NUNU-709439 format. One record per residue (C-alpha): residue in three letters; x, z, y. Coordinates in steps of 0.1 Angstrom, whole numbers, plus 2048, in hexadecimal, padded with zeros to 3 digits. Last residue first. Layout:
BEGIN
+------+-----+-----+-----+
! type !  px !  pz !  py !
+------+-----+-----+-----+
!  ala !   X !   Z !   Y !
...
+------+-----+-----+-----+
REM end
This chain:
BEGIN
+------+-----+-----+-----+
! type !  px !  pz !  py !
+------+-----+-----+-----+
!  unk ! D52 ! 5D5 ! 5F6 !
!  unk ! D46 ! 5BD ! 611 !
!  unk ! D53 ! 59E ! 600 !
!  unk ! D59 ! 584 ! 61B !
!  unk ! D40 ! 56F ! 62F !
!  unk ! D45 ! 54A ! 634 !
!  unk ! D20 ! 546 ! 63C !
!  unk ! D1B ! 524 ! 62D !
!  unk ! D34 ! 528 ! 610 !
!  unk ! D24 ! 54A ! 609 !
!  unk ! D02 ! 53A ! 608 !
!  unk ! D0F ! 51E ! 5F0 !
!  unk ! D1D ! 539 ! 5DA !
!  unk ! CFB ! 54A ! 5D9 !
!  unk ! CEB ! 529 ! 5CF !
!  unk ! D06 ! 522 ! 5B5 !
!  unk ! CFE ! 542 ! 5A3 !
!  unk ! D17 ! 55E ! 59E !
!  unk ! D04 ! 577 ! 5B4 !
!  unk ! CE5 ! 56F ! 59F !
!  unk ! CC7 ! 573 ! 5B6 !
!  unk ! CAD ! 589 ! 5A5 !
!  unk ! C8C ! 583 ! 593 !
!  unk ! C79 ! 5A3 ! 593 !
!  unk ! C73 ! 5B6 ! 572 !
!  unk ! C5D ! 5B3 ! 553 !
!  unk ! C43 ! 59F ! 567 !
!  unk ! C48 ! 57B ! 55B !
!  unk ! C48 ! 57F ! 535 !
!  unk ! C2B ! 597 ! 535 !
!  unk ! C15 ! 57D ! 546 !
!  unk ! C17 ! 563 ! 52B !
!  unk ! C22 ! 542 ! 53C !
!  unk ! C0F ! 522 ! 544 !
!  unk ! C24 ! 506 ! 552 !
!  unk ! C27 ! 4EE ! 56F !
!  unk ! C46 ! 4D7 ! 570 !
!  unk ! C61 ! 4D7 ! 58B !
!  unk ! C79 ! 4EA ! 574 !
!  unk ! C5F ! 505 ! 570 !
!  unk ! C41 ! 507 ! 587 !
!  unk ! C28 ! 523 ! 581 !
!  unk ! C07 ! 52D ! 571 !
!  unk ! C00 ! 54F ! 564 !
!  unk ! BF1 ! 559 ! 543 !
!  unk ! BDC ! 575 ! 534 !
!  unk ! BC1 ! 55C ! 52B !
!  unk ! BC0 ! 538 ! 51E !
!  unk ! B9F ! 528 ! 514 !
!  unk ! BA6 ! 505 ! 521 !
!  unk ! B8D ! 50C ! 53D !
!  unk ! BA4 ! 529 ! 549 !
!  unk ! BC3 ! 514 ! 548 !
!  unk ! BB4 ! 4F7 ! 55B !
!  unk ! BA8 ! 50F ! 576 !
!  unk ! BCB ! 51E ! 57A !
!  unk ! BD9 ! 4FA ! 57A !
!  unk ! BC4 ! 4F0 ! 599 !
!  unk ! BCF ! 50F ! 5AC !
!  unk ! BF3 ! 50B ! 5A4 !
!  unk ! BF2 ! 4E6 ! 5AD !
!  unk ! BE3 ! 4ED ! 5CF !
!  unk ! BF9 ! 50A ! 5D6 !
!  unk ! C19 ! 4F6 ! 5CF !
!  unk ! C0D ! 4DA ! 5E6 !
!  unk ! C05 ! 4F1 ! 602 !
!  unk ! C26 ! 503 ! 5FD !
!  unk ! C39 ! 4E3 ! 604 !
!  unk ! C22 ! 4DA ! 622 !
!  unk ! C25 ! 4FC ! 633 !
!  unk ! C0E ! 519 ! 62A !
!  unk ! BFC ! 52B ! 646 !
!  unk ! C0F ! 547 ! 655 !
!  unk ! C05 ! 56C ! 652 !
!  unk ! C22 ! 576 ! 63C !
!  unk ! C3C ! 567 ! 654 !
!  unk ! C2F ! 57A ! 673 !
!  unk ! C2D ! 599 ! 65E !
!  unk ! C52 ! 598 ! 655 !
!  unk ! C61 ! 58B ! 675 !
!  unk ! C79 ! 5A9 ! 67A !
!  unk ! C92 ! 5A0 ! 696 !
!  unk ! CAF ! 5B6 ! 6A3 !
!  unk ! CC4 ! 5AF ! 6C1 !
!  unk ! CE6 ! 5BF ! 6C6 !
!  unk ! CFB ! 5BB ! 6E5 !
!  unk ! D1F ! 5C8 ! 6DF !
!  unk ! D39 ! 5D8 ! 6F5 !
!  unk ! D59 ! 5E1 ! 6E2 !
!  unk ! D65 ! 605 ! 6E6 !
!  unk ! D6C ! 60C ! 6C1 !
!  unk ! D52 ! 628 ! 6C0 !
!  unk ! D39 ! 613 ! 6D3 !
!  unk ! D3E ! 5F6 ! 6BB !
!  unk ! D36 ! 60D ! 69E !
!  unk ! D17 ! 61D ! 6AD !
!  unk ! D07 ! 5FC ! 6B7 !
!  unk ! D0D ! 5ED ! 695 !
!  unk ! D01 ! 60D ! 683 !
!  unk ! CE1 ! 60C ! 697 !
!  unk ! CDA ! 5E7 ! 690 !
!  unk ! CE4 ! 5EA ! 66B !
!  unk ! CCB ! 608 ! 668 !
!  unk ! CB0 ! 5F5 ! 67A !
!  unk ! CB3 ! 5D8 ! 661 !
!  unk ! CB6 ! 5EE ! 643 !
!  unk ! C94 ! 5FD ! 64A !
!  unk ! C8E ! 615 ! 62D !
!  unk ! C79 ! 609 ! 610 !
!  unk ! C58 ! 617 ! 603 !
!  unk ! C5A ! 618 ! 5DD !
!  unk ! C41 ! 601 ! 5CE !
!  unk ! C24 ! 611 ! 5BB !
!  unk ! C0A ! 5F8 ! 5C6 !
!  unk ! BFA ! 610 ! 5DE !
!  unk ! C1B ! 616 ! 5F0 !
!  unk ! C35 ! 62F ! 5E5 !
!  unk ! C47 ! 64C ! 5F6 !
!  unk ! C63 ! 65D ! 5E3 !
!  unk ! C7B ! 65A ! 5FF !
!  unk ! CA0 ! 651 ! 5FF !
!  unk ! CB4 ! 652 ! 620 !
!  unk ! CC4 ! 631 ! 626 !
!  unk ! CE7 ! 624 ! 61E !
!  unk ! CDE ! 61E ! 5F9 !
!  unk ! CC1 ! 607 ! 605 !
!  unk ! CDC ! 5EE ! 60E !
!  unk ! CC6 ! 5CF ! 607 !
!  unk ! CA1 ! 5D2 ! 600 !
!  unk ! C96 ! 5C4 ! 622 !
!  unk ! CAC ! 5A5 ! 61E !
!  unk ! CC6 ! 5A2 ! 63A !
!  unk ! CD0 ! 585 ! 650 !
!  unk ! CED ! 58C ! 669 !
!  unk ! CF6 ! 577 ! 687 !
!  unk ! D17 ! 579 ! 699 !
!  unk ! D26 ! 574 ! 6BC !
!  unk ! D47 ! 56F ! 6CF !
!  unk ! D54 ! 558 ! 6B4 !
!  unk ! D77 ! 567 ! 6AC !
!  unk ! D75 ! 58A ! 6BA !
!  unk ! D50 ! 58E ! 6B4 !
!  unk ! D54 ! 580 ! 691 !
!  unk ! D70 ! 598 ! 689 !
!  unk ! D5C ! 5B6 ! 696 !
!  unk ! D3F ! 5AB ! 680 !
!  unk ! D57 ! 5AA ! 663 !
!  unk ! D60 ! 5CE ! 669 !
!  unk ! D3B ! 5D7 ! 66B !
!  unk ! D33 ! 5C7 ! 64A !
!  unk ! D4D ! 5DB ! 638 !
!  unk ! D70 ! 5D1 ! 62A !
!  unk ! D84 ! 5EA ! 63F !
!  unk ! D69 ! 604 ! 63D !
!  unk ! D45 ! 606 ! 648 !
!  unk ! D26 ! 5F2 ! 63F !
!  unk ! D2E ! 5EF ! 61A !
!  unk ! D1F ! 5D4 ! 603 !
!  unk ! D0E ! 5D0 ! 5E2 !
!  unk ! CFF ! 5AF ! 5D8 !
!  unk ! CDC ! 5AD ! 5C8 !
!  unk ! CC9 ! 5BC ! 5E5 !
!  unk ! CD4 ! 5A0 ! 5FE !
!  unk ! CEA ! 59F ! 61C !
!  unk ! CF2 ! 57E ! 62E !
!  unk ! D0E ! 57F ! 649 !
!  unk ! D17 ! 562 ! 661 !
!  unk ! CF5 ! 552 ! 662 !
!  unk ! CEF ! 533 ! 678 !
!  unk ! CEE ! 518 ! 65D !
!  unk ! CC9 ! 51C ! 65D !
!  unk ! CBF ! 50F ! 63A !
!  unk ! CDA ! 522 ! 628 !
!  unk ! CD2 ! 543 ! 639 !
!  unk ! CAD ! 53E ! 633 !
!  unk ! CB4 ! 537 ! 60E !
!  unk ! CC9 ! 557 ! 609 !
!  unk ! CB2 ! 56D ! 61E !
!  unk ! C93 ! 560 ! 60C !
!  unk ! CA3 ! 562 ! 5E9 !
!  unk ! CB0 ! 586 ! 5EE !
!  unk ! C9D ! 596 ! 5D1 !
!  unk ! C93 ! 5BB ! 5CD !
!  unk ! C7F ! 5C2 ! 5ED !
!  unk ! C84 ! 59F ! 5FD !
!  unk ! C75 ! 598 ! 61F !
!  unk ! C8B ! 590 ! 63D !
!  unk ! C9E ! 5A5 ! 656 !
!  unk ! CB0 ! 592 ! 672 !
!  unk ! CCD ! 5A1 ! 685 !
!  unk ! CDC ! 590 ! 6A4 !
!  unk ! CFE ! 59C ! 6B1 !
!  unk ! D09 ! 592 ! 6D5 !
!  unk ! D2C ! 598 ! 6E2 !
!  unk ! D21 ! 58C ! 704 !
!  unk ! CFF ! 57E ! 6FF !
!  unk ! CF3 ! 559 ! 6FC !
!  unk ! D00 ! 555 ! 6D8 !
!  unk ! CEF ! 575 ! 6CC !
!  unk ! CCE ! 56E ! 6DC !
!  unk ! CCF ! 549 ! 6D1 !
!  unk ! CD9 ! 553 ! 6AE !
!  unk ! CBD ! 56D ! 6AB !
!  unk ! CA4 ! 554 ! 6B7 !
!  unk ! CB1 ! 53A ! 69E !
!  unk ! CAE ! 554 ! 682 !
!  unk ! C8A ! 55E ! 68C !
!  unk ! C7F ! 539 ! 68E !
!  unk ! C91 ! 531 ! 66D !
!  unk ! C7E ! 54D ! 65C !
!  unk ! C5F ! 537 ! 65E !
!  unk ! C6F ! 51D ! 647 !
!  unk ! C7B ! 536 ! 62D !
!  unk ! C59 ! 547 ! 62D !
!  unk ! C47 ! 526 ! 629 !
!  unk ! C5D ! 51D ! 60B !
!  unk ! C56 ! 53F ! 5FB !
!  unk ! C30 ! 53F ! 601 !
!  unk ! C29 ! 532 ! 5DE !
!  unk ! C41 ! 53C ! 5C2 !
!  unk ! C61 ! 52B ! 5B8 !
!  unk ! C73 ! 51B ! 59B !
!  unk ! C62 ! 534 ! 583 !
!  unk ! C71 ! 547 ! 566 !
!  unk ! C6D ! 56A ! 576 !
!  unk ! C5A ! 572 ! 595 !
!  unk ! C6F ! 57C ! 5B4 !
!  unk ! C67 ! 560 ! 5CD !
!  unk ! C65 ! 57B ! 5E8 !
!  unk ! C44 ! 56C ! 5F5 !
!  unk ! C34 ! 576 ! 5D5 !
!  unk ! C14 ! 567 ! 5C9 !
!  unk ! C13 ! 55D ! 5A4 !
!  unk ! BF2 ! 54E ! 59A !
!  unk ! BE3 ! 562 ! 57E !
!  unk ! BC8 ! 559 ! 565 !
!  unk ! BAF ! 56F ! 553 !
!  unk ! B97 ! 55C ! 53D !
!  unk ! B79 ! 570 ! 530 !
!  unk ! B65 ! 56F ! 510 !
!  unk ! B63 ! 595 ! 50D !
!  unk ! B6C ! 5A5 ! 4EB !
!  unk ! B70 ! 5C8 ! 4FB !
!  unk ! B95 ! 5CA ! 4F1 !
!  unk ! B9A ! 5A6 ! 4FD !
!  unk ! B8B ! 5AF ! 51F !
!  unk ! BA2 ! 5CE ! 520 !
!  unk ! BC1 ! 5B9 ! 518 !
!  unk ! BB8 ! 59F ! 534 !
!  unk ! BB2 ! 5BB ! 54D !
!  unk ! BD4 ! 5CB ! 544 !
!  unk ! BE5 ! 5A9 ! 548 !
!  unk ! BD4 ! 5A4 ! 56A !
!  unk ! BE1 ! 5C6 ! 575 !
!  unk ! C04 ! 5BD ! 56B !
!  unk ! BFF ! 59D ! 57E !
!  unk ! BF6 ! 5B0 ! 59D !
!  unk ! C15 ! 5C5 ! 59A !
!  unk ! C2B ! 5A6 ! 595 !
!  unk ! C1C ! 592 ! 5B1 !
!  unk ! BF9 ! 588 ! 5BA !
!  unk ! BDC ! 56F ! 5B7 !
!  unk ! BC4 ! 578 ! 59A !
!  unk ! BAB ! 55E ! 58E !
!  unk ! B90 ! 56E ! 579 !
!  unk ! B79 ! 558 ! 563 !
!  unk ! B5B ! 565 ! 54F !
!  unk ! B4C ! 57C ! 56A !
!  unk ! B2A ! 588 ! 55F !
!  unk ! B26 ! 5A1 ! 57C !
!  unk ! B22 ! 5BF ! 565 !
!  unk ! B3E ! 5B4 ! 54E !
!  unk ! B55 ! 5AF ! 56C !
!  unk ! B4C ! 5D1 ! 57A !
!  unk ! B53 ! 5E2 ! 559 !
!  unk ! B74 ! 5CE ! 557 !
!  unk ! B7E ! 5DC ! 579 !
!  unk ! B74 ! 5FF ! 56F !
!  unk ! B88 ! 5FD ! 54F !
!  unk ! BA7 ! 5F2 ! 563 !
!  unk ! BA4 ! 611 ! 578 !
!  unk ! BA0 ! 60B ! 59E !
!  unk ! BB7 ! 5F9 ! 5B6 !
!  unk ! BDA ! 5F7 ! 5C3 !
!  unk ! BE3 ! 5E1 ! 5E1 !
!  unk ! BCB ! 5CE ! 5F8 !
!  unk ! BC3 ! 5AB ! 602 !
!  unk ! BA7 ! 598 ! 614 !
!  unk ! B91 ! 57D ! 606 !
!  unk ! B98 ! 561 ! 61E !
!  unk ! BBD ! 56B ! 61B !
!  unk ! BD7 ! 568 ! 637 !
!  unk ! BE1 ! 548 ! 648 !
!  unk ! BC9 ! 52D ! 655 !
!  unk ! BC5 ! 508 ! 64E !
!  unk ! BC0 ! 50F ! 629 !
!  unk ! B9D ! 51C ! 631 !
!  unk ! B91 ! 4F9 ! 63A !
!  unk ! B7B ! 4F0 ! 61C !
!  unk ! B78 ! 514 ! 60F !
!  unk ! B53 ! 51A ! 617 !
!  unk ! B47 ! 4F7 ! 611 !
!  unk ! B5A ! 4F4 ! 5F1 !
!  unk ! B48 ! 513 ! 5E5 !
!  unk ! B4D ! 538 ! 5E4 !
!  unk ! B35 ! 555 ! 5E4 !
!  unk ! B46 ! 575 ! 5F0 !
!  unk ! B40 ! 593 ! 5DA !
!  unk ! B37 ! 5B4 ! 5EB !
!  unk ! B4C ! 5D0 ! 5F8 !
!  unk ! B3A ! 5F0 ! 601 !
!  unk ! B38 ! 5FA ! 5DD !
!  unk ! B5E ! 5FC ! 5DA !
!  unk ! B67 ! 5F8 ! 5B6 !
!  unk ! B6D ! 5D3 ! 5AE !
!  unk ! B77 ! 5CB ! 5D2 !
!  unk ! B94 ! 5E3 ! 5CF !
!  unk ! BA5 ! 5CA ! 5B8 !
!  unk ! BAE ! 5B6 ! 5D6 !
!  unk ! B9C ! 5B8 ! 5F7 !
!  unk ! B7C ! 5A4 ! 5F0 !
!  unk ! B75 ! 595 ! 5CE !
!  unk ! B6D ! 570 ! 5D4 !
!  unk ! B50 ! 55F ! 5C2 !
!  unk ! B49 ! 53E ! 5AF !
!  unk ! B29 ! 537 ! 59E !
!  unk ! B23 ! 511 ! 59C !
!  unk ! B3E ! 506 ! 585 !
!  unk ! B3D ! 4E0 ! 57D !
!  unk ! B61 ! 4D9 ! 574 !
!  unk ! B65 ! 4C9 ! 597 !
!  unk ! B56 ! 4E9 ! 5A5 !
!  unk ! B71 ! 4FE ! 594 !
!  unk ! B8C ! 4E6 ! 5A2 !
!  unk ! B7F ! 4EB ! 5C6 !
!  unk ! B7D ! 511 ! 5C3 !
!  unk ! BA0 ! 514 ! 5B4 !
!  unk ! BAD ! 4FD ! 5CF !
!  unk ! B9F ! 511 ! 5EC !
!  unk ! BAB ! 532 ! 5DE !
!  unk ! BCE ! 524 ! 5D9 !
!  unk ! BCF ! 516 ! 5FD !
!  unk ! BC2 ! 537 ! 60B !
!  unk ! BDE ! 54A ! 5FB !
!  unk ! BF8 ! 531 ! 607 !
!  unk ! C0D ! 547 ! 61E !
!  unk ! C0F ! 56B ! 611 !
!  unk ! BFC ! 58A ! 619 !
!  unk ! C03 ! 5AA ! 606 !
!  unk ! BF6 ! 5B5 ! 5E4 !
!  unk ! BD7 ! 5A6 ! 5D4 !
!  unk ! BC1 ! 587 ! 5D6 !
!  unk ! BA2 ! 585 ! 5C0 !
!  unk ! B8F ! 566 ! 5B3 !
!  unk ! B70 ! 568 ! 59E !
!  unk ! B60 ! 54D ! 587 !
!  unk ! B3D ! 54F ! 579 !
!  unk ! B3B ! 536 ! 55D !
!  unk ! B1B ! 52C ! 54A !
!  unk ! B16 ! 50B ! 55C !
!  unk ! B3A ! 502 ! 556 !
!  unk ! B39 ! 506 ! 530 !
!  unk ! B59 ! 517 ! 526 !
!  unk ! B71 ! 50F ! 50A !
!  unk ! B7F ! 4ED ! 516 !
!  unk ! B8B ! 4CE ! 503 !
!  unk ! B9F ! 4B2 ! 513 !
!  unk ! BB6 ! 4CB ! 524 !
!  unk ! BBF ! 4CC ! 549 !
!  unk ! BE2 ! 4D6 ! 553 !
!  unk ! BFF ! 4EE ! 54C !
!  unk ! C1B ! 4E7 ! 533 !
!  unk ! C22 ! 504 ! 51B !
!  unk ! C46 ! 511 ! 518 !
!  unk ! C65 ! 504 ! 505 !
!  unk ! C86 ! 515 ! 4FF !
!  unk ! CA2 ! 4FF ! 4F1 !
!  unk ! CC1 ! 512 ! 4E7 !
!  unk ! CE4 ! 506 ! 4F3 !
!  unk ! CFE ! 51E ! 4E7 !
!  unk ! D0F ! 531 ! 503 !
!  unk ! D2C ! 53C ! 4EC !
!  unk ! D26 ! 561 ! 4F3 !
!  unk ! D01 ! 55E ! 4EA !
!  unk ! CE2 ! 559 ! 4FE !
!  unk ! CF2 ! 54C ! 51D !
!  unk ! CE6 ! 548 ! 541 !
!  unk ! D03 ! 539 ! 555 !
!  unk ! CFF ! 53B ! 57B !
!  unk ! D22 ! 52F ! 581 !
!  unk ! D33 ! 527 ! 560 !
!  unk ! D46 ! 545 ! 552 !
!  unk ! D2D ! 549 ! 535 !
!  unk ! D39 ! 526 ! 529 !
!  unk ! D2C ! 504 ! 521 !
!  unk ! D0B ! 508 ! 533 !
!  unk ! CF0 ! 4EF ! 529 !
!  unk ! CDA ! 4EF ! 548 !
!  unk ! CB4 ! 4E7 ! 543 !
!  unk ! CA5 ! 509 ! 53B !
!  unk ! C7F ! 50D ! 536 !
!  unk ! C78 ! 4EB ! 527 !
!  unk ! C54 ! 4E2 ! 52B !
!  unk ! C3C ! 4DE ! 50E !
!  unk ! C1E ! 4C8 ! 504 !
!  unk ! C0D ! 4D5 ! 4E4 !
!  unk ! BEC ! 4DB ! 4F5 !
!  unk ! BEB ! 4B7 ! 501 !
!  unk ! BE6 ! 4B3 ! 526 !
!  unk ! BCA ! 49D ! 532 !
!  unk ! BCC ! 480 ! 54B !
!  unk ! BCA ! 464 ! 532 !
!  unk ! BA7 ! 459 ! 53A !
!  unk ! B9C ! 441 ! 51F !
!  unk ! B87 ! 45C ! 50E !
!  unk ! B70 ! 45F ! 52C !
!  unk ! B5B ! 47D ! 524 !
!  unk ! B38 ! 483 ! 52F !
!  unk ! B2C ! 4A6 ! 52A !
!  unk ! B12 ! 4B4 ! 513 !
!  unk ! AF3 ! 4CA ! 515 !
!  unk ! AF7 ! 4D2 ! 53B !
!  unk ! AFE ! 4AE ! 544 !
!  unk ! ADD ! 4A8 ! 556 !
!  unk ! AE5 ! 4C7 ! 56A !
!  unk ! AFE ! 4B5 ! 57F !
!  unk ! B24 ! 4B0 ! 57E !
!  unk ! B2F ! 49D ! 59D !
!  unk ! B32 ! 477 ! 59D !
!  unk ! B54 ! 466 ! 59C !
!  unk ! B5B ! 469 ! 577 !
!  unk ! B7E ! 45A ! 574 !
!  unk ! B8C ! 47B ! 57F !
!  unk ! B81 ! 48D ! 560 !
!  unk ! B7C ! 4B2 ! 55E !
!  unk ! B5C ! 4B9 ! 54A !
!  unk ! B72 ! 4BE ! 52B !
!  unk ! B63 ! 4B7 ! 509 !
!  unk ! B58 ! 4D7 ! 4F7 !
!  unk ! B6C ! 4F1 ! 4E5 !
!  unk ! B5C ! 509 ! 4CC !
!  unk ! B65 ! 52E ! 4CD !
!  unk ! B58 ! 53C ! 4AC !
!  unk ! B7A ! 54B ! 4A3 !
!  unk ! B78 ! 560 ! 4C2 !
!  unk ! B97 ! 576 ! 4C7 !
!  unk ! BB5 ! 55F ! 4C4 !
!  unk ! B9C ! 542 ! 4CB !
!  unk ! B9B ! 54E ! 4EF !
!  unk ! BC0 ! 546 ! 4F4 !
!  unk ! BDF ! 55B ! 4FB !
!  unk ! BFF ! 547 ! 504 !
!  unk ! C1B ! 545 ! 4EB !
!  unk ! C3A ! 54D ! 500 !
!  unk ! C44 ! 56C ! 4EB !
!  unk ! C3E ! 55B ! 4CA !
!  unk ! C50 ! 53B ! 4D4 !
!  unk ! C6E ! 54F ! 4DF !
!  unk ! C6E ! 561 ! 4BE !
!  unk ! C6E ! 540 ! 4AC !
!  unk ! C8A ! 533 ! 4C2 !
!  unk ! C9F ! 552 ! 4BC !
!  unk ! C9A ! 54F ! 496 !
!  unk ! CA6 ! 52B ! 497 !
!  unk ! CC5 ! 534 ! 4AB !
!  unk ! CCD ! 551 ! 495 !
!  unk ! CCD ! 53C ! 475 !
!  unk ! CF2 ! 53F ! 46E !
!  unk ! CF0 ! 565 ! 472 !
!  unk ! D10 ! 571 ! 483 !
!  unk ! CFD ! 570 ! 4A4 !
!  unk ! CE7 ! 58C ! 499 !
!  unk ! CCC ! 58D ! 4B4 !
!  unk ! CBB ! 5AE ! 4BA !
!  unk ! C96 ! 5AA ! 4BB !
!  unk ! C89 ! 59B ! 4DB !
!  unk ! C80 ! 5AE ! 4FB !
!  unk ! CA5 ! 5B2 ! 503 !
!  unk ! CAD ! 58D ! 501 !
!  unk ! CB1 ! 585 ! 525 !
!  unk ! CC2 ! 5A7 ! 52E !
!  unk ! CDA ! 5A2 ! 511 !
!  unk ! CE3 ! 581 ! 51F !
!  unk ! CE8 ! 590 ! 541 !
!  unk ! D00 ! 5A9 ! 532 !
!  unk ! D13 ! 58B ! 522 !
!  unk ! D14 ! 57A ! 544 !
!  unk ! D22 ! 59A ! 555 !
!  unk ! D3D ! 59E ! 53B !
!  unk ! D48 ! 57A ! 542 !
!  unk ! D47 ! 581 ! 567 !
!  unk ! D5C ! 5A0 ! 563 !
!  unk ! D77 ! 58C ! 550 !
!  unk ! D79 ! 571 ! 56B !
!  unk ! D78 ! 588 ! 589 !
!  unk ! D9B ! 595 ! 587 !
!  unk ! DA9 ! 572 ! 584 !
!  unk ! D94 ! 565 ! 5A1 !
!  unk ! D9D ! 580 ! 5BA !
!  unk ! DB8 ! 570 ! 5CE !
!  unk ! DA8 ! 54E ! 5CD !
!  unk ! D85 ! 559 ! 5D7 !
!  unk ! D8D ! 571 ! 5F3 !
!  unk ! D8C ! 55C ! 613 !
!  unk ! D6F ! 547 ! 606 !
!  unk ! D58 ! 566 ! 603 !
!  unk ! D53 ! 578 ! 5E3 !
!  unk ! D33 ! 58A ! 5DB !
!  unk ! D33 ! 5A9 ! 5C6 !
!  unk ! D1B ! 5AB ! 5A9 !
!  unk ! D37 ! 5B0 ! 590 !
!  unk ! D3C ! 5D3 ! 59F !
!  unk ! D1C ! 5DD ! 58D !
!  unk ! CF9 ! 5DF ! 59D !
!  unk ! CE4 ! 5E6 ! 57E !
!  unk ! CC6 ! 5CF ! 57B !
!  unk ! CA6 ! 5DE ! 587 !
!  unk ! C8B ! 5DF ! 56C !
!  unk ! C68 ! 5E0 ! 57A !
!  unk ! C51 ! 5F6 ! 567 !
!  unk ! C32 ! 5E2 ! 55D !
!  unk ! C16 ! 5E8 ! 575 !
!  unk ! BF8 ! 5F7 ! 565 !
!  unk ! BFD ! 617 ! 579 !
!  unk ! BF5 ! 604 ! 599 !
!  unk ! BD6 ! 5F6 ! 589 !
!  unk ! BC9 ! 619 ! 582 !
!  unk ! BCE ! 629 ! 560 !
!  unk ! BB8 ! 629 ! 542 !
+------+-----+-----+-----+
REM end
């Protein structure tokens, strides 16, 4: 049995073909005809990427659409305790908001249920995964299954409290663990999980300190949690429980869970952490343990598949405005000033793209999904020269994972198994100074990296709401008997998704999406190839 870092599903990086180029406003008309055929080919490749985990689809089969939907239902069917335990008997839910008094021991043998309260979710409720009916693969952002872009309904499970539950609250010991790096909103999710557990009637709630490491390090002890402990924790950034990367063997983690009598485990983390949660879920099933393992997606980069957004992202975009505005003021106030801001985004450029759109002060936005050249007649540095000549200043926003081809490769990896990236922000700063010195143009370059300031922030109002609902629905899912799932927001509705379907590879910005086109419209930047 490997360690948690080895349990991580290999991340598939989509090939960077020439069709991933960005096209600024100056180039759209002249290049449209050449682009049209390549974009069609790209959409069909994207279709293959979407369906690659399914059996090969024969589009000549008149029943292909029905077969595809059946396969989709199979893949997105969420695991339940009754899959393993035939004798699992549901009981009336202890969660009812019409019952104003707390659950007490007098209800230990049976729980009051208000049948007139219509606040429960039916197990057959579904949410539509895709809502746009694209008519052609050439439509901006089109996601097609077949070459004709046939409309196929894809439904996923709606999240929320069920009328029947599969755990008796007085017998539950729930544990919460936060893994990976810091992210705004961690404390908000912890708080809401604890509060919702107590409403169900759970008395034994603990926090596992410093990620998965807390299961193996004998110097780290469980932290008892209650509403009193977490009441105001959301007013601060960071994590009440602490975070770390990597961890012990999956078998060792499950051994500790068994020893401690943990029957619900709530895991807050990104793709790697969720891969660990899936491995824990599978090991618990293998040992016939009545345990619910539920993930809450935490990635500031917003790079988890199928979800509208993940918590911490909105806060990151908002806090990035301060850095961008500072870079703009520095650049605008200097003679031939250039401001460079590096933001988070290892594989996905969502923060850089949205922050650039929000600020309206960015002249060049660089993300990992779109190739670019620094040097040459169409490179970034040549466009910077043009901006200096015409505007007198320029501001660049770059995602940390962009332009890694320009940097010296290393085999170094962090504890989570992620490749340690080179600093593209410093590289652009140095190359800018060098280039303008060579052409004899004075330039004043300022570089800002606000990464750790952003990660340590408390969640803003938007993320606070998202964290609250995610935490509540994680508890509802566990009590409903689901395990090996994660909770997320899809088309503004909250859903449960099987973990394997959201961790196969990072969610990437589509260079042909409307949002990236909007960013190009805002910056006015050309194609840097």
